[in-house]
mmCIF file as gemmi writes it, N, C-alpha and C atoms, coordinates in Angstrom:
data_model
loop_
_atom_site.group_PDB
_atom_site.id
_atom_site.type_symbol
_atom_site.label_atom_id
_atom_site.label_alt_id
_atom_site.label_comp_id
_atom_site.label_asym_id
_atom_site.label_entity_id
_atom_site.label_seq_id
_atom_site.pdbx_PDB_ins_code
_atom_site.Cartn_x
_atom_site.Cartn_y
_atom_site.Cartn_z
_atom_site.occupancy
_atom_site.B_iso_or_equiv
_atom_site.pdbx_formal_charge
_atom_site.auth_seq_id
_atom_site.auth_asym_id
_atom_site.pdbx_PDB_model_num
ATOM 1 N N . UNK Axp A 1 ? 95.991 95.48 83.726 1 0 ? 1 A 1
ATOM 2 C CA . UNK Axp A 1 ? 95.31 97.01 83.53 1 0 ? 1 A 1
ATOM 3 C C . UNK Axp A 1 ? 95.68 97.45 85.344 1 0 ? 1 A 1
ATOM 4 N N . UNK Axp A 2 ? 95.622 97.506 86.25 1 0 ? 2 A 1
ATOM 5 C CA . UNK Axp A 2 ? 95.796 97.644 87.361 1 0 ? 2 A 1
ATOM 6 C C . UNK Axp A 2 ? 96.923 98.601 87.522 1 0 ? 2 A 1
ATOM 7 N N . UNK Axp A 3 ? 97.933 97.451 87.554 1 0 ? 3 A 1
ATOM 8 C CA . UNK Axp A 3 ? 99.486 98.042 87.406 1 0 ? 3 A 1
ATOM 9 C C . UNK Axp A 3 ? 99.82 99.245 86.495 1 0 ? 3 A 1
ATOM 10 N N . UNK Axp A 4 ? 99.008 99.426 85.242 1 0 ? 4 A 1
ATOM 11 C CA . UNK Axp A 4 ? 99.028 100.6 84.246 1 0 ? 4 A 1
ATOM 12 C C . UNK Axp A 4 ? 98.407 101.549 85.277 1 0 ? 4 A 1
ATOM 13 N N . UNK Axp A 5 ? 97.319 101.345 85.682 1 0 ? 5 A 1
ATOM 14 C CA . UNK Axp A 5 ? 96.846 102.479 86.481 1 0 ? 5 A 1
ATOM 15 C C . UNK Axp A 5 ? 97.337 102.978 87.337 1 0 ? 5 A 1
ATOM 16 N N . UNK Axp A 6 ? 98.313 102.463 88.28 1 0 ? 6 A 1
ATOM 17 C CA . UNK Axp A 6 ? 99.09 102.901 89.789 1 0 ? 6 A 1
ATOM 18 C C . UNK Axp A 6 ? 99.986 103.499 89.148 1 0 ? 6 A 1
ATOM 19 N N . UNK Axp A 7 ? 100.539 102.903 88.129 1 0 ? 7 A 1
ATOM 20 C CA . UNK Axp A 7 ? 102.157 103.601 87.297 1 0 ? 7 A 1
ATOM 21 C C . UNK Axp A 7 ? 101.916 104.715 86.876 1 0 ? 7 A 1
ATOM 22 N N . UNK Axp A 8 ? 100.696 105.317 86.909 1 0 ? 8 A 1
ATOM 23 C CA . UNK Axp A 8 ? 100.141 106.9 86.319 1 0 ? 8 A 1
ATOM 24 C C . UNK Axp A 8 ? 99.846 107.812 87.914 1 0 ? 8 A 1
ATOM 25 N N . UNK Axp A 9 ? 99.795 107.1 88.56 1 0 ? 9 A 1
ATOM 26 C CA . UNK Axp A 9 ? 99.93 108.253 90.147 1 0 ? 9 A 1
ATOM 27 C C . UNK Axp A 9 ? 101.011 107.197 90.933 1 0 ? 9 A 1
ATOM 28 N N . UNK Axp A 10 ? 101.933 106.662 90.563 1 0 ? 10 A 1
ATOM 29 C CA . UNK Axp A 10 ? 102.913 106.174 91.576 1 0 ? 10 A 1
ATOM 30 C C . UNK Axp A 10 ? 104.162 107.895 91.197 1 0 ? 10 A 1
ATOM 31 N N . UNK Axp A 11 ? 104.543 108.464 92.101 1 0 ? 11 A 1
ATOM 32 C CA . UNK Axp A 11 ? 105.605 109.641 92.284 1 0 ? 11 A 1
ATOM 33 C C . UNK Axp A 11 ? 107.334 109.102 92.022 1 0 ? 11 A 1
ATOM 34 N N . UNK Axp A 12 ? 107.807 110.163 91.18 1 0 ? 12 A 1
ATOM 35 C CA . UNK Axp A 12 ? 108.789 109.504 90.223 1 0 ? 12 A 1
ATOM 36 C C . UNK Axp A 12 ? 109.895 110.346 90.66 1 0 ? 12 A 1
ATOM 37 N N . UNK Axp A 13 ? 111.109 110.586 90.318 1 0 ? 13 A 1
ATOM 38 C CA . UNK Axp A 13 ? 112.02 111.538 90.269 1 0 ? 13 A 1
ATOM 39 C C . UNK Axp A 13 ? 112.228 111.704 88.996 1 0 ? 13 A 1
ATOM 40 N N . UNK Axp A 14 ? 112.318 113.404 88.885 1 0 ? 14 A 1
ATOM 41 C CA . UNK Axp A 14 ? 112.469 113.834 87.085 1 0 ? 14 A 1
ATOM 42 C C . UNK Axp A 14 ? 113.152 113.476 86.519 1 0 ? 14 A 1
ATOM 43 N N . UNK Axp A 15 ? 114.963 112.612 87.11 1 0 ? 15 A 1
ATOM 44 C CA . UNK Axp A 15 ? 115.276 112.976 86.63 1 0 ? 15 A 1
ATOM 45 C C . UNK Axp A 15 ? 115.803 111.109 86.478 1 0 ? 15 A 1
ATOM 46 N N . UNK Axp A 16 ? 115.663 110.767 87.267 1 0 ? 16 A 1
ATOM 47 C CA . UNK Axp A 16 ? 116.336 108.835 87.803 1 0 ? 16 A 1
ATOM 48 C C . UNK Axp A 16 ? 115.117 108.263 87.298 1 0 ? 16 A 1
ATOM 49 N N . UNK Axp A 17 ? 113.711 108.566 87.114 1 0 ? 17 A 1
ATOM 50 C CA . UNK Axp A 17 ? 112.802 107.81 87.772 1 0 ? 17 A 1
ATOM 51 C C . UNK Axp A 17 ? 112.834 107.027 88.558 1 0 ? 17 A 1
ATOM 52 N N . UNK Axp A 18 ? 113.361 106.528 89.573 1 0 ? 18 A 1
ATOM 53 C CA . UNK Axp A 18 ? 113.073 106.071 90.841 1 0 ? 18 A 1
ATOM 54 C C . UNK Axp A 18 ? 111.796 106.877 91.574 1 0 ? 18 A 1
ATOM 55 N N . UNK Axp A 19 ? 111.249 105.757 92.233 1 0 ? 19 A 1
ATOM 56 C CA . UNK Axp A 19 ? 110.046 106.151 93.076 1 0 ? 19 A 1
ATOM 57 C C . UNK Axp A 19 ? 110.553 107.034 94.148 1 0 ? 19 A 1
ATOM 58 N N . UNK Axp A 20 ? 109.874 108.26 94.31 1 0 ? 20 A 1
ATOM 59 C CA . UNK Axp A 20 ? 110.652 108.946 95.363 1 0 ? 20 A 1
ATOM 60 C C . UNK Axp A 20 ? 109.854 108.564 96.571 1 0 ? 20 A 1
ATOM 61 N N . UNK Axp A 21 ? 110.61 108.657 97.841 1 0 ? 21 A 1
ATOM 62 C CA . UNK Axp A 21 ? 110.478 108.145 99.141 1 0 ? 21 A 1
ATOM 63 C C . UNK Axp A 21 ? 109.786 109.208 99.848 1 0 ? 21 A 1
ATOM 64 N N . UNK Axp A 22 ? 108.863 109.064 101.238 1 0 ? 22 A 1
ATOM 65 C CA . UNK Axp A 22 ? 108.247 110.457 101.871 1 0 ? 22 A 1
ATOM 66 C C . UNK Axp A 22 ? 108.593 109.807 102.96 1 0 ? 22 A 1
ATOM 67 N N . UNK Axp A 23 ? 108.207 110.889 104.016 1 0 ? 23 A 1
ATOM 68 C CA . UNK Axp A 23 ? 108.372 110.881 105.307 1 0 ? 23 A 1
ATOM 69 C C . UNK Axp A 23 ? 107.8 111.901 105.512 1 0 ? 23 A 1
ATOM 70 N N . UNK Axp A 24 ? 106.487 111.802 107 1 0 ? 24 A 1
ATOM 71 C CA . UNK Axp A 24 ? 105.563 112.709 107.6 1 0 ? 24 A 1
ATOM 72 C C . UNK Axp A 24 ? 105.557 112.62 109.151 1 0 ? 24 A 1
ATOM 73 N N . UNK Axp A 25 ? 105.414 114.041 109.462 1 0 ? 25 A 1
ATOM 74 C CA . UNK Axp A 25 ? 105.682 114.197 110.771 1 0 ? 25 A 1
ATOM 75 C C . UNK Axp A 25 ? 104.34 115.072 111.21 1 0 ? 25 A 1
ATOM 76 N N . UNK Axp A 26 ? 103.963 115.583 112.372 1 0 ? 26 A 1
ATOM 77 C CA . UNK Axp A 26 ? 102.864 116.585 112.587 1 0 ? 26 A 1
ATOM 78 C C . UNK Axp A 26 ? 102.667 117.438 111.744 1 0 ? 26 A 1
ATOM 79 N N . UNK Axp A 27 ? 104.037 117.864 111.395 1 0 ? 27 A 1
ATOM 80 C CA . UNK Axp A 27 ? 104.071 119.264 110.642 1 0 ? 27 A 1
ATOM 81 C C . UNK Axp A 27 ? 104.477 119.374 109.69 1 0 ? 27 A 1
ATOM 82 N N . UNK Axp A 28 ? 105.165 118.496 108.64 1 0 ? 28 A 1
ATOM 83 C CA . UNK Axp A 28 ? 104.914 118.602 107.134 1 0 ? 28 A 1
ATOM 84 C C . UNK Axp A 28 ? 105.664 117.252 106.491 1 0 ? 28 A 1
ATOM 85 N N . UNK Axp A 29 ? 105.289 116.889 105.158 1 0 ? 29 A 1
ATOM 86 C CA . UNK Axp A 29 ? 105.45 116.292 104.71 1 0 ? 29 A 1
ATOM 87 C C . UNK Axp A 29 ? 106.617 116.245 104.022 1 0 ? 29 A 1
ATOM 88 N N . UNK Axp A 30 ? 107.552 114.912 103.926 1 0 ? 30 A 1
ATOM 89 C CA . UNK Axp A 30 ? 108.845 115.596 102.832 1 0 ? 30 A 1
ATOM 90 C C . UNK Axp A 30 ? 109.024 113.941 101.917 1 0 ? 30 A 1
ATOM 91 N N . UNK Axp A 31 ? 109.17 114.732 101.077 1 0 ? 31 A 1
ATOM 92 C CA . UNK Axp A 31 ? 109.273 113.515 99.26 1 0 ? 31 A 1
ATOM 93 C C . UNK Axp A 31 ? 110.721 113.769 98.857 1 0 ? 31 A 1
ATOM 94 N N . UNK Axp A 32 ? 111.533 112.639 98.754 1 0 ? 32 A 1
ATOM 95 C CA . UNK Axp A 32 ? 112.387 112.769 98.137 1 0 ? 32 A 1
ATOM 96 C C . UNK Axp A 32 ? 113.096 111.794 97.418 1 0 ? 32 A 1
ATOM 97 N N . UNK Axp A 33 ? 113.861 112.285 96.515 1 0 ? 33 A 1
ATOM 98 C CA . UNK Axp A 33 ? 114.989 111.051 95.303 1 0 ? 33 A 1
ATOM 99 C C . UNK Axp A 33 ? 115.64 110.233 96.055 1 0 ? 33 A 1
ATOM 100 N N . UNK Axp A 34 ? 116.257 108.797 96.527 1 0 ? 34 A 1
ATOM 101 C CA . UNK Axp A 34 ? 116.85 108.333 97.254 1 0 ? 34 A 1
ATOM 102 C C . UNK Axp A 34 ? 118.658 108.97 96.403 1 0 ? 34 A 1
ATOM 103 N N . UNK Axp A 35 ? 118.602 109.057 95.306 1 0 ? 35 A 1
ATOM 104 C CA . UNK Axp A 35 ? 119.7 109.919 95.044 1 0 ? 35 A 1
ATOM 105 C C . UNK Axp A 35 ? 120.14 111.398 95.343 1 0 ? 35 A 1
ATOM 106 N N . UNK Axp A 36 ? 118.989 112.22 95.541 1 0 ? 36 A 1
ATOM 107 C CA . UNK Axp A 36 ? 119.25 113.409 95.633 1 0 ? 36 A 1
ATOM 108 C C . UNK Axp A 36 ? 119.331 114.041 94.863 1 0 ? 36 A 1
ATOM 109 N N . UNK Axp A 37 ? 118.492 113.956 93.823 1 0 ? 37 A 1
ATOM 110 C CA . UNK Axp A 37 ? 118.133 114.816 92.7 1 0 ? 37 A 1
ATOM 111 C C . UNK Axp A 37 ? 116.604 116.032 92.9 1 0 ? 37 A 1
ATOM 112 N N . UNK Axp A 38 ? 116.131 115.437 93.51 1 0 ? 38 A 1
ATOM 113 C CA . UNK Axp A 38 ? 114.727 116.124 93.595 1 0 ? 38 A 1
ATOM 114 C C . UNK Axp A 38 ? 114.017 115.873 95.502 1 0 ? 38 A 1
ATOM 115 N N . UNK Axp A 39 ? 113.455 117.1 95.993 1 0 ? 39 A 1
ATOM 116 C CA . UNK Axp A 39 ? 113.156 116.763 97.249 1 0 ? 39 A 1
ATOM 117 C C . UNK Axp A 39 ? 111.411 117.642 97.325 1 0 ? 39 A 1
ATOM 118 N N . UNK Axp A 40 ? 111.064 117.669 97.812 1 0 ? 40 A 1
ATOM 119 C CA . UNK Axp A 40 ? 109.938 118.597 98.13 1 0 ? 40 A 1
ATOM 120 C C . UNK Axp A 40 ? 109.076 118.548 99.547 1 0 ? 40 A 1
ATOM 121 N N . UNK Axp A 41 ? 108.99 119.575 99.714 1 0 ? 41 A 1
ATOM 122 C CA . UNK Axp A 41 ? 108.226 120.03 101.257 1 0 ? 41 A 1
ATOM 123 C C . UNK Axp A 41 ? 107.025 120.005 101.401 1 0 ? 41 A 1
ATOM 124 N N . UNK Axp A 42 ? 105.829 119.892 102.117 1 0 ? 42 A 1
ATOM 125 C CA . UNK Axp A 42 ? 104.444 120.566 102.148 1 0 ? 42 A 1
ATOM 126 C C . UNK Axp A 42 ? 104.405 120.733 103.378 1 0 ? 42 A 1
ATOM 127 N N . UNK Axp A 43 ? 103.755 121.656 103.386 1 0 ? 43 A 1
ATOM 128 C CA . UNK Axp A 43 ? 103.276 122.107 104.717 1 0 ? 43 A 1
ATOM 129 C C . UNK Axp A 43 ? 101.679 122.482 104.808 1 0 ? 43 A 1
ATOM 130 N N . UNK Axp A 44 ? 100.958 121.246 105.424 1 0 ? 44 A 1
ATOM 131 C CA . UNK Axp A 44 ? 99.442 121.816 105.016 1 0 ? 44 A 1
ATOM 132 C C . UNK Axp A 44 ? 98.823 122.544 105.29 1 0 ? 44 A 1
ATOM 133 N N . UNK Axp A 45 ? 99.65 123.115 106.487 1 0 ? 45 A 1
ATOM 134 C CA . UNK Axp A 45 ? 98.749 123.698 107.587 1 0 ? 45 A 1
ATOM 135 C C . UNK Axp A 45 ? 99.02 125.59 107.661 1 0 ? 45 A 1
ATOM 136 N N . UNK Axp A 46 ? 99.62 125.391 106.564 1 0 ? 46 A 1
ATOM 137 C CA . UNK Axp A 46 ? 100.372 126.686 105.911 1 0 ? 46 A 1
ATOM 138 C C . UNK Axp A 46 ? 100.002 127.175 104.524 1 0 ? 46 A 1
ATOM 139 N N . UNK Axp A 47 ? 99.833 125.672 103.742 1 0 ? 47 A 1
ATOM 140 C CA . UNK Axp A 47 ? 99.065 125.893 102.304 1 0 ? 47 A 1
ATOM 141 C C . UNK Axp A 47 ? 100.289 126.275 101.451 1 0 ? 47 A 1
ATOM 142 N N . UNK Axp A 48 ? 101.372 125.398 101.859 1 0 ? 48 A 1
ATOM 143 C CA . UNK Axp A 48 ? 103.216 125.882 101.219 1 0 ? 48 A 1
ATOM 144 C C . UNK Axp A 48 ? 103.323 124.583 100.787 1 0 ? 48 A 1
ATOM 145 N N . UNK Axp A 49 ? 103.754 124.392 99.288 1 0 ? 49 A 1
ATOM 146 C CA . UNK Axp A 49 ? 104.72 123.626 98.934 1 0 ? 49 A 1
ATOM 147 C C . UNK Axp A 49 ? 106.322 123.662 98.142 1 0 ? 49 A 1
ATOM 148 N N . UNK Axp A 50 ? 106.709 123.25 98.739 1 0 ? 50 A 1
ATOM 149 C CA . UNK Axp A 50 ? 107.905 123.964 98.418 1 0 ? 50 A 1
ATOM 150 C C . UNK Axp A 50 ? 109.039 123.116 97.592 1 0 ? 50 A 1
ATOM 151 N N . UNK Axp A 51 ? 109.849 122.481 96.409 1 0 ? 51 A 1
ATOM 152 C CA . UNK Axp A 51 ? 110.115 122.069 95.444 1 0 ? 51 A 1
ATOM 153 C C . UNK Axp A 51 ? 111.998 122.602 95.367 1 0 ? 51 A 1
ATOM 154 N N . UNK Axp A 52 ? 112.756 121.554 95.67 1 0 ? 52 A 1
ATOM 155 C CA . UNK Axp A 52 ? 114.198 121.598 95.413 1 0 ? 52 A 1
ATOM 156 C C . UNK Axp A 52 ? 114.357 120.561 94.5 1 0 ? 52 A 1
ATOM 157 N N . UNK Axp A 53 ? 114.915 121.407 93.23 1 0 ? 53 A 1
ATOM 158 C CA . UNK Axp A 53 ? 115.086 120.218 91.963 1 0 ? 53 A 1
ATOM 159 C C . UNK Axp A 53 ? 116.387 120.731 91.53 1 0 ? 53 A 1
ATOM 160 N N . UNK Axp A 54 ? 117.543 119.786 92.454 1 0 ? 54 A 1
ATOM 161 C CA . UNK Axp A 54 ? 118.851 119.682 91.668 1 0 ? 54 A 1
ATOM 162 C C . UNK Axp A 54 ? 118.953 119.2 90.247 1 0 ? 54 A 1
ATOM 163 N N . UNK Axp A 55 ? 119.38 120.476 89.581 1 0 ? 55 A 1
ATOM 164 C CA . UNK Axp A 55 ? 119.701 120.37 87.966 1 0 ? 55 A 1
ATOM 165 C C . UNK Axp A 55 ? 121.25 119.947 87.997 1 0 ? 55 A 1
């Protein structure tokens, strides 16, 4: 049950379903697919989220 619950909140690539990797520094959070399908930048101080989706 706990494994199923965790899988609902796991970030996955919309194309290949691999787990999204992330890096964080003082300015922004970068989430990306290891295969290069998806990239998301979040700037919390500005309240901005930019999603790059390569199709």
